[in-house]
C-alpha positions, 0 to 999 in steps of 0.5 A, a space after each residue: 500500500 503506497 498510502 495509508 491516508 489522504 493528506 487532508 484526511 489526517 486530524 488530531 485524532 491521528 496524533 502519535 500514529 505512523 502514516 504514509 502519504 503520497 502527493 506533490 510538493 506544493 512548497 518547500 522551505 528550509 528553516 536553518 536545517 529544519 525542512 518543511 514540505 507542504 505535500 498536496 494530493 486531491 484532498 488538500 495539503 499536510 505539512 511534512 517536517 524533517 529534522 537534520 537528524 532524520 535519515 530522510 534529511 538528505 533526500 528532503 533537501 533535494 526536493 523541489 516544487 511538484 516533485 512526486 513524493 512518498 512520505 512516511 512518519 509520525 503525526 504530531 500536534 503543531 507547536 503553540 502559535 504555529 497552527 495554520 487555520 487556512 488548512 484543514 490539517 493546520 493543527 498537525 504535521 508529520 515528522 518524517 522518518 523516510 521519504 522517497 522521491 518517486 518522480 522529479 519535475 522541472 520548474 513548472 511553466 505555470 504556478 499551480 492555481 494562479 488564475 492570473 496566468 495567461 489562459 492560453 498558457 494554462 491550457 497548454 499545460 492543462 495537466 498542471 492547471 488541473 492540479 489546483 484544488 479549485 479545479 479538483 473541486 469543480 470536477 468533483 462537483 461535475 461528477 456528482 451532478 452527473 450521477 445525481 442527474 442519472 439517478 433522478 431521471 432513472 427514478 422518474 422512469 427514464 432509460 439512458 440510451 446512447 445515440 450515434 456520433 457519426 451521423 447525417 449532416 442536417 441543417 439545424 442552425 450552426 455549421 456541422 463538423 464533417 467527417 470524410 468517409 474512406 469507404 464511401 468516396 466523396 461522402 461525409 458523416 457529420 458530428 451531431 449538433 444534438 441527438 434531436 432526430 434520434 431521440 424522436 426516433 426512439 419515441 417512435 420506437 416506443 421507448 417512452 422515456 429516454 435520456 442521455 448525457 450527450 456530447 454535441 458538436 457545433 462549428 460556430 463562433 465561440 464565446 465565454 459560454 460556448 465550446 465547439 464540443 459540449 455536453 448536455 443532459 438530453 431528455 425526451 418523453 412520449 404521451 405528454 404535454 408541455 406541463 409534463 415536460 416542465 415538471 420533469 425538468 424542474 424535478 431534475 434541477 431541484 435534485 441536482 441543486 439539492 445534491 450541491 447543497 442548494 435548495 431551490 423552489 418549484 415551480 419556477 416563474 414563467 414569462 412569455 417570450 413577448 413579455 420577456 422581450 418587452 420588459 427586459 429586452 432579452 429572452 433570457 432575462 436576469 431577474 436577480 434585480 428589478 429594473 424593467 423596461 417600460 413602453 412609453 411610445 404613446 407619450 411621444 406621439 404628440 412630441 415636438 421632437 420629430 425623430 421620437 414622434 416618427 418612431 412612436 407612430 409606427 408601434 408595430 415595428 418600433 419601440 420607445 423604452 424607458 428604463 428608470 434607474 433608482 437613485 441613478 441621478 446620484 450615481 451617474 456623473 457626466 463622464 459615466 453618462 457619456 460612457 453609457 451612451 458609447 456602450 449602447 452605440 456599440 449595439 446599434 443605438 443612435 444615442 441615449 436620451 435621459 431625464 434626471 428627476 431633481 427635487 425641483 424640476 426634471 432635467 434632460 434633453 427630452 424635457 422640452 419636447 414633451 408636454 407636462 401632461 405626458 411628463 406627469 404620466 411618464 413619471 407615474 408609469 415608470 415609478 420615478 422619484 427624486 434622485 432617479 434617472 430615466 434612460 430612453 431607447 428609441 427605434 426598431 424594436 429588435 435593436 431597442 430591445 437588445 441595447 436597452 436589455 444590455 444597458 439594464 444588465 450593465 447598470 445592474 452590475 455597475 451599481 451592485 444590484 445583483 445578488 451573486 448568491 441568488 439563483 433565480 430560475 425562469 421559464 420563457 414560453 410561447 416563443 415565435 415559431 419563425 424568425 426572418 433574417 435578411 429576408 430568409 425565414 428560419 425556425 427560431 428553435 428548430 424545424 421539428 418544434 410543434 407550432 400552436 397555430 399554422 393558420 395565422 396570416 403573418 408567419 411571424 405571429 405563429 407561436 410554437 410550443 417551446 420553452 427555455 429554462 433560464 438561470 440568472 440571465 443565462 439560458 440553461 436549457 430548453 426544449 419543445 413539444 415535437 411535431 409527431 405528424 408528417 403532414 405538419 412537418 411537411 408544412 413546416 418545411 414548406 414555410 421554411 422554403 425547404 422543397 419536398 425533394 430537399 426534405 426527402 434528401 435530408 429528413 426522409 428517414 424522419 418523415 417516414 418514421 413519423 408516418 408509422 404512428 408516432 406518439 405525441 412527444 416532447 423533451 428538453 436539453 440542459 447545458 451540462 457545462 453551463 450548469 456546472 459553470 453556474 453551480 461552481 461560480 466559474 468565470 468561463 465554461 472552459 474552467 469546467 471542461 477537463 480539456 477545453 478548446 480556446 476561443 479560436 476552437 484550438 487546443 494548445 495542449 495537443 496542437 489540434 487541429 493539425 495537418 495530416 499526411 498526404 497518404 491519409 488524405 488520399 485514403 479519404 479522397 481529399 485534396 487540400 487547396 492552398 490558401 489564397 
């Protein structure tokens, strides 16, 4: 047996016992011949002491940081005033009787646990970065959450079933990662963006309740909360309605958070997509603080400001949103007002008007353009009081929603209004079925989402039976009821401009399956990496993935992606064109 105890498992109860521990040298100190070594393993740190008279002294003198050590000795209490309250083992130490250097290490290129080190360098030496106790704690939590998710879904009657990684390329929003086939010349597999089609086929196959902790792949531009390969808790169930699916998702999340020591309350609050956008400028609003957007376009219809008046007259496509910031007039300086305007301009705003609520008057560039009656109604509608400031966004609704929603979040963070320890869950429901971008109609979620009503004249008024679960302003997951009738699925393809031939080529197997008595079914997926990021309060999704990619979708550790040899390319019938 190489060790009798983990380092941090030793307590005052072990005093006088002889123990053997293993780990890495965290720090080394020579105090006039008495050598102190902080030994670290997955559990934490224990202090080793080696006196000059010890047979292990000459070995201890050669130890350096990150050497792998096997240490044997007797546990004793630390001397009076020498305890270290920062360590679990801070009241004891091990007096060495023998020490083995199992493996040496050069000076590490990064300091273990130093988060100020350049991230790319930490990812290049990720195996060293992972030695930090914080990293171990994150992956311990990740493992616990995975086990809890499996147990929770198993208890609700779900079967864990694996779906293919090599599959068919289908248009699901992001670009596919393609894998060339050696056997089938000129043809490609795709890595799945999600198990969407296969889990629907499992429902057709009568499995009733499926789940999988699934790997997904999307070739898209990356952000702090995105990776080209990621993991999701994927769930599907048959003979159900939206309420059944939401109840399962809430039970799963409640079990997961409870296992992590956090008690959350169900059912979660709900907002329609329309209400979320109109009130918070986002379909994933952060509800940890109260600062709604208020529609005030009707108050500008008679305004003498032609720009605002023109915007107000087209209430279908335009919005004028007011954002009342409590005590904001005392917080914002002339400089910070300029910075706020510069901030919203980055997201399409042409400016940022405001009104300051003073004790004796209202001040701001808009005041002279609005009647006193309209001003009185404005103050009442937004609930403004002396010391507040009201910001205004005006223009095309999608642009106004976006930059005013972002401004709300920025102000909330800058003014310290967000409770970092709170967990505010929300369901956003009743999403539009379609959206138009550059004249092209697309499915807002995916083309297999069940619509509520296909008979509406304006395609943008059609809603879907879709739902997203949001936590603290981050989309944690989402899902929908699925189309289980081939006639509806074919109609959706028509509205998306997908011809019958294209639908047959890309989704023929699904359409055929739906024709064989598909049950009503729906499901959801929860972003596993995002969930761990929120639970562990990590700053980036990369912190909770063992070997992540950079924001350029590369791996500094393995130098992936990389070129391959001509022989292998020839086997795959691929010729690489030189960059132009």
